[in-house]
C-alpha positions as a printed Julia matrix, in Angstrom:
465×3 Matrix{Float64}:
 -23.72   20.2     3.84
 -20.8    22.59    3.72
 -20.51   22.52    7.5
 -20.12   18.75    7.47
 -17.53   18.96    4.73
 -15.54   21.65    6.52
 -15.6    19.58    9.68
 -14.35   16.6     7.71
 -11.49   18.58    6.21
 -10.46   19.75    9.68
 -10.48   16.17   10.91
  -8.2    15.16    8.07
  -5.58   17.64    9.23
  -5.91   17.33   12.98
  -6.57   13.73   13.96
  -6.47   10.17   12.77
  -9.65    9.41   10.85
 -10.48    5.71   11.17
 -11.74    4.74    7.74
 -10.18    1.35    7.07
 -12.56   -1.58    7.49
  -9.97   -4.37    7.49
  -7.04   -4.61    9.92
  -3.56   -4.19    8.52
  -1.72   -7.48    8.0
   1.77   -6.16    7.37
   4.58   -7.77    9.39
   5.13   -6.18   12.76
   7.96   -3.69   13.15
   9.8    -2.35   16.15
   7.98    0.82   17.25
  11.2     2.26   18.56
  13.02    1.86   15.22
  13.61    5.11   13.35
  11.75    5.68   10.12
  13.74    4.98    6.96
  16.57    3.73    9.13
  18.43    2.08    6.3
  18.58    5.14    4.11
  18.12    8.16    6.39
  21.11   10.45    6.9
  22.52   10.24   10.4
  24.3    13.58   10.54
  23.23   17.02    9.42
  26.38   17.25    7.32
  24.95   14.52    5.1
  22.4    17.01    3.78
  24.14   19.8     1.89
  23.66   23.31    3.27
  24.19   24.83   -0.16
  21.28   24.63   -2.59
  21.37   21.76   -5.05
  20.87   22.29   -8.76
  17.29   21.13   -8.26
  16.69   23.82   -5.62
  18.46   26.5    -7.63
  16.26   25.97  -10.66
  12.98   25.69   -8.75
  10.7    28.72   -8.53
  11.16   30.47   -5.17
   7.73   29.26   -4.06
   9.0    25.68   -4.3
  12.13   26.02   -2.25
  12.8    23.34    0.37
  11.56   24.29    3.84
  12.32   20.99    5.6
  14.13   17.71    5.05
  12.66   14.7     6.88
  14.98   11.72    6.53
  15.01   11.26    2.75
  11.89   13.31    2.01
  11.58   17.05    1.39
   8.74   19.44    2.22
   8.48   22.38   -0.17
   7.29   25.93    0.32
   4.35   25.35   -2.0
   3.18   22.37    0.06
   3.48   24.4     3.25
   1.65   27.36    1.69
  -1.18   25.1     0.53
  -1.61   23.55    3.96
  -1.38   26.95    5.68
  -4.08   28.46    3.47
  -6.38   25.52    4.14
  -5.94   25.54    7.92
  -6.22   29.34    8.11
  -9.56   29.19    6.29
 -10.8    26.43    8.59
  -9.77   28.25   11.78
 -11.61   31.36   10.56
 -14.76   29.31    9.88
 -14.55   28.03   13.45
 -14.25   31.58   14.77
 -10.77   30.94   16.17
  -8.61   34.05   16.35
  -5.4    33.4    14.44
  -2.0    33.59   16.14
   0.88   35.48   14.58
   1.4    34.21   11.0
   5.0    33.14   11.6
   3.98   31.11   14.67
   1.1    29.47   12.79
   3.36   28.51    9.88
   5.88   26.92   12.27
   3.06   24.96   13.94
   1.76   23.71   10.62
   5.22   22.72    9.41
   5.82   20.74   12.6
   2.49   18.94   12.06
   3.56   18.08    8.51
   6.88   16.74    9.83
   5.12   14.57   12.44
   2.84   13.13    9.76
   5.78   12.52    7.43
   7.82   10.51    9.95
   4.78    8.29   10.55
   4.14    7.83    6.83
   7.77    6.86    6.29
   7.51    4.39    9.16
   4.37    2.94    7.58
   6.15    2.59    4.23
   9.1     0.81    5.86
   6.71   -1.5     7.73
   4.84   -2.39    4.53
   1.57   -0.69    5.47
  -0.21    0.52    2.34
  -3.68    1.35    1.03
  -4.4     0.29   -2.53
  -6.77    2.07   -4.92
  -9.62   -0.37   -4.24
  -9.52    0.36   -0.5
  -9.28    4.07   -1.26
 -12.28    3.96   -3.61
 -14.32    2.26   -0.89
 -13.27    4.92    1.62
 -14.24    7.74   -0.74
 -17.66    6.13   -1.3
 -18.19    5.89    2.48
 -17.22    9.53    2.97
 -19.66   10.62    0.27
 -22.41    8.54    1.91
 -21.65    9.97    5.36
 -22.0    13.48    3.89
 -25.3    12.43    2.2
 -23.85   13.04   -1.26
 -23.27   11.09   -4.39
 -19.62   10.53   -5.22
 -19.79   13.1    -8.01
 -21.54   15.58   -5.7
 -18.92   14.99   -3.03
 -16.19   15.67   -5.59
 -17.83   18.98   -6.5
 -18.0    20.06   -2.86
 -14.34   19.16   -2.3
 -13.28   21.17   -5.34
 -15.33   24.15   -4.14
 -13.07   24.14   -1.07
 -10.08   24.74   -3.35
  -8.73   21.18   -3.31
  -8.15   19.06   -6.39
  -9.87   15.68   -6.25
  -6.55   13.9    -6.76
  -4.95   15.79   -3.87
  -7.93   15.11   -1.61
  -7.81   11.37   -2.41
  -4.15   11.26   -1.43
  -4.93   13.08    1.83
  -7.52   10.4     2.57
  -5.07    7.64    1.65
  -2.51    9.06    4.07
  -5.1     9.4     6.84
  -6.08    5.74    6.45
  -2.43    4.72    6.58
  -1.83    6.83    9.7
  -4.89    5.35   11.41
  -3.62    1.85   10.6
  -0.19    2.73   11.99
  -1.72    3.94   15.25
  -3.99    0.9    15.47
  -1.25   -1.63   14.83
   1.68   -0.08   16.67
  -0.21    1.36   19.64
  -3.87    0.5    20.15
  -3.59   -3.23   19.48
  -0.9    -3.48   22.14
  -2.97   -1.83   24.87
  -4.2    -4.16   27.6
  -6.48   -3.24   30.49
  -6.59   -5.8    33.27
  -9.59   -6.64   35.43
  -7.63   -5.32   38.42
  -7.25   -1.92   36.73
 -10.98   -1.8    35.99
 -11.86   -2.74   39.57
  -9.43   -0.13   40.93
 -11.0     2.55   38.73
 -14.5     1.61   39.89
 -13.34    1.63   43.53
 -11.84    5.09   43.06
 -15.12    6.39   41.6
 -17.03    4.81   44.48
 -14.76    6.48   47.05
 -15.26    9.82   45.31
 -19.03    9.35   45.55
 -19.55    9.13   41.79
 -22.06    6.5    40.75
 -21.35    7.54   37.17
 -18.06    9.22   36.15
 -18.29   12.86   35.12
 -17.57   13.81   31.53
 -15.58   16.91   30.56
 -15.39   18.95   27.38
 -11.78   20.12   27.56
  -9.24   22.12   25.61
  -5.54   21.64   26.16
  -2.15   23.28   25.7
   0.94   21.06   25.86
   4.6    22.02   25.85
   6.62   18.84   25.7
   9.74   18.07   27.74
  12.1    15.43   26.3
  12.9    12.43   28.47
  15.96   13.04   30.66
  16.06   16.67   29.53
  18.83   18.8    31.12
  17.83   21.69   33.41
  18.45   24.29   30.69
  15.95   22.62   28.37
  13.35   22.27   31.15
  13.78   25.97   31.95
  13.28   26.92   28.3
  10.14   24.73   28.15
   8.81   26.32   31.34
   9.33   29.75   29.82
   7.19   28.82   26.82
   4.26   27.45   28.86
   4.49   30.49   31.16
   4.17   32.78   28.14
   1.01   30.88   27.15
  -0.41   31.24   30.67
   0.41   34.97   30.71
  -1.43   35.44   27.42
  -4.46   33.58   28.77
  -4.46   35.63   31.97
  -4.33   38.79   29.82
  -7.45   37.74   27.93
  -6.22   35.8    24.89
  -8.85   33.23   23.81
  -7.79   29.71   24.75
  -8.1    28.41   21.17
  -5.8    31.15   19.91
  -3.23   30.42   22.62
  -3.38   26.68   21.82
  -2.81   27.36   18.12
   0.16   29.56   18.99
   1.88   27.61   21.78
   0.65   24.02   22.02
   2.81   21.16   20.74
  -0.04   18.66   20.9
  -1.52   17.15   17.69
  -4.78   19.01   18.44
  -3.08   22.45   18.52
  -4.44   23.42   15.1
  -8.02   22.78   16.24
  -7.61   25.17   19.17
  -6.52   22.39   21.52
 -10.03   20.91   21.57
 -10.08   17.42   23.15
 -13.87   17.05   22.9
 -16.05   15.28   25.45
 -14.22   12.63   27.46
 -15.21   10.63   30.54
 -12.97   11.13   33.53
 -11.69    7.56   33.1
 -10.12    8.6    29.8
  -8.33   11.6    31.3
  -5.11   11.58   33.34
  -5.73   11.92   37.07
  -3.8    15.2    36.89
  -6.42   16.63   34.5
  -9.4    15.29   36.43
  -8.2    16.8    39.7
  -7.59   20.19   38.05
 -10.85   20.14   36.08
 -12.85   19.36   39.22
 -11.83   22.76   40.64
 -12.7    24.77   37.51
 -15.94   26.29   36.26
 -16.84   26.19   32.55
 -14.69   28.73   30.72
 -11.91   28.75   33.33
  -8.38   27.5    32.71
  -5.95   25.82   35.06
  -2.54   26.87   36.23
   0.49   25.09   34.75
   0.37   21.33   35.31
   3.44   19.07   35.16
   3.39   15.48   33.88
   6.17   13.12   32.74
   5.79   14.25   29.11
   5.69   18.01   29.67
   3.77   21.05   30.89
   0.02   21.47   30.42
  -2.76   24.02   30.75
  -6.35   22.83   30.45
  -9.61   24.71   30.01
 -12.99   23.32   31.03
 -15.42   24.17   28.26
 -18.27   22.26   29.88
 -18.96   19.31   32.16
 -21.81   16.87   32.67
 -22.79   13.77   34.61
 -24.49   11.12   32.44
 -27.91   10.12   33.72
 -27.48    6.41   33.2
 -25.18    3.71   31.92
 -26.11    2.58   28.43
 -27.0    -1.03   27.74
 -24.02   -3.23   26.98
 -23.84   -5.24   23.77
 -22.62   -8.78   24.36
 -21.54  -11.27   21.71
 -21.61  -15.06   21.97
 -18.8   -16.3    19.72
 -16.71  -19.3    18.77
 -13.19  -19.03   17.46
 -10.39  -21.01   15.88
  -6.98  -19.58   16.78
  -3.67  -20.39   15.11
  -0.96  -18.84   17.24
   2.18  -17.12   15.95
   5.21  -17.81   18.13
   8.93  -17.13   17.65
   9.21  -20.71   16.38
   6.27  -20.34   13.97
   6.63  -19.41   10.32
   3.99  -16.65    9.93
   3.2   -17.78    6.38
   2.52  -21.31    7.63
   0.11  -19.98   10.28
  -1.7   -17.89    7.69
  -1.87  -20.8     5.25
  -3.35  -23.04    7.98
  -6.12  -20.58    8.89
  -6.95  -19.96    5.22
  -7.22  -23.72    4.69
  -9.57  -24.07    7.67
 -11.67  -21.18    6.35
 -12.04  -22.99    3.05
 -13.15  -26.19    4.8
 -15.81  -24.27    6.77
 -17.06  -22.63    3.58
 -17.19  -26.13    2.11
 -19.66  -27.18    4.8
 -17.55  -28.68    7.59
 -18.66  -28.05   11.18
 -17.0   -25.04   12.88
 -17.08  -26.57   16.38
 -15.51  -29.83   15.22
 -12.7   -28.04   13.37
 -12.14  -25.82   16.43
 -11.8   -28.88   18.67
  -9.22  -30.41   16.37
  -7.28  -27.3    15.37
  -7.69  -24.3    17.69
  -4.54  -23.52   19.67
  -6.2   -22.16   22.83
  -8.16  -23.6    25.71
 -11.5   -22.92   23.99
 -10.84  -26.0    21.82
 -12.18  -28.06   24.75
 -15.57  -26.38   24.18
 -15.61  -26.48   20.39
 -14.05  -23.0    20.27
 -16.83  -21.47   22.41
 -15.62  -18.24   24.07
 -18.93  -17.58   25.8
 -20.37  -14.07   26.04
 -17.95  -11.2    25.32
 -18.98   -7.73   26.48
 -18.32   -4.73   24.28
 -15.03   -3.13   25.19
 -13.6    -6.2    26.9
 -11.54   -7.71   24.07
  -8.9    -6.66   21.57
 -10.1    -3.75   19.41
  -9.49   -5.52   16.09
 -11.21   -8.68   17.39
 -14.24   -6.65   18.47
 -14.28   -4.8    15.16
 -14.62   -8.07   13.28
 -17.36   -9.63   15.44
 -19.41   -6.42   15.17
 -19.56   -6.87   11.38
 -21.0   -10.41   11.59
 -24.59  -11.61   11.63
 -25.63  -14.51   13.89
 -24.39  -17.76   12.33
 -21.91  -15.99   10.06
 -18.19  -16.86   10.02
 -15.51  -14.22    9.54
 -12.72  -14.19    7.01
  -9.29  -14.98    8.5
  -7.84  -12.01   10.4
  -4.75  -11.35   12.48
  -4.26   -9.95   15.99
  -1.2    -9.97   18.26
  -2.39  -13.4    19.45
  -2.27  -14.96   15.98
  -4.68  -15.77   13.14
  -8.4   -16.14   13.89
 -11.63  -17.39   12.45
 -14.69  -16.29   14.41
 -18.31  -17.42   14.28
 -20.96  -15.18   15.82
 -23.66  -17.26   17.49
 -25.89  -14.63   19.12
 -26.06  -10.97   20.21
 -27.81   -9.6    23.28
 -28.01   -6.44   25.36
 -27.18   -6.64   29.04
 -28.89   -3.97   31.13
 -26.95   -4.82   34.3
 -25.55   -1.5    35.48
 -22.46   -3.22   36.9
 -21.59   -4.6    33.46
 -22.21   -1.15   32.02
 -19.93    0.5    34.56
 -17.19   -2.04   33.92
 -17.48   -1.56   30.17
 -17.31    2.22   30.47
 -14.32    2.05   32.82
 -12.48   -0.42   30.58
 -13.1     1.63   27.45
 -12.02    4.84   29.17
  -8.84    3.28   30.55
  -8.0     1.74   27.18
  -8.51    5.06   25.38
  -6.4     6.93   27.96
  -3.58    4.41   27.71
  -3.74    4.54   23.91
  -3.62    8.35   23.87
  -0.6     8.43   26.16
   1.2     5.6    24.36
   0.58    7.16   20.96
   1.95   10.56   22.01
   5.07    8.9    23.4
   5.52    6.65   20.35
   5.26    9.57   17.91
   7.62   11.68   20.02
  10.23    8.91   19.92
   9.76    8.53   16.18
  10.25   12.27   15.72
  13.34   12.33   17.96
  14.96    9.48   16.03
  14.31   10.98   12.61
  16.72   13.27   10.79
  14.94   16.63   10.5
  16.51   19.73    8.97
  14.18   22.76    9.09
  15.12   25.43    6.55
  12.08   27.66    6.93
  14.02   30.61    8.34
  17.01   30.4     6.01
  15.61   32.77    3.36
């Protein structure tokens, strides 16, 4: 029980935990726009270097350690997060890096989360108390606890229930930000899938290998001058020297990596080769379990990987396929989004009132499926938009969804039938598509967050006292 809870707490601090059931419906925002653009200071001089009255009268433990646009991070918040992560790393058996390095890593993680939360606020993405209550109930159920029992276990870990709820709220918001601004915009073409399958065939792999990897990343800004690149190279070289001298990889990752997974020892978990950059796959193929690579260079920085383990799956799993109908109301630059939403809500009410789905699709759907009564045929798992697939997976045969939005517009979907396809070719295509989508999403998310961080005003005051 405690192991599951500890693992959950680590997830909350190291990765986006997908807890929200319904897709976000906030208006889209420009992913390149800086968080809190309207109110954020644009020059360091806008934030006074001398302590304000508020700082002067705070206890020392609550001094400001960072300013992120219009938000402050205090020493007490940093100390609380540091104590929690230190305890979790010790439970995992990870040797801790120097305390000053660890604190800097944790503060940078808090800054990265803060710029995303501010972006979410500006974009209108929020999680109300009802959604949060449902998420807490699901977490308790997943940990095989009652809600009151779950609360007791959380408090045994030194967290207040109120604080833990807000951590969960923020994680849901961050997962919605990633889904809306990154994952929902990822497209994998049939040509890309076929090219991936051809590459695997040429390499003699009937089934792509899977790797359990750990990773150290030192980022290099886009168009960085030679001096910056040299300084970045020096940092990754220090990490490699420490590894060659016997430092455990997890400890080196916690000390040097600038990846979001640094505070979990750089652990990427099991991933099929299709989800990994070609650079990683080529390096991993030459390594034995426990070995680490030399320094690798990619467009976003310098890397070192470690192969923890590798395996070749015995067989492709059966593929779930869904026979569905849809009604689509598109949103175009000429469309008033509220009118599109009102139209789909009206059609939903008519279906609930007993009108025929296929007939309404023929008369109202704004895609070519209207010629077939909205029939989209059989859709294989992994071959459609993530939020579209998420909805159809929640339906029972004959059931009609509530209205939901994707980048294509507003949808109503009726699930007709579900089947499993055992055709290995379909399975291979599904696996390749899912791997390529995940890889693209990982790369796009890292780049999107880096841009958000670069465009934010950040004043780190950790070393001023």
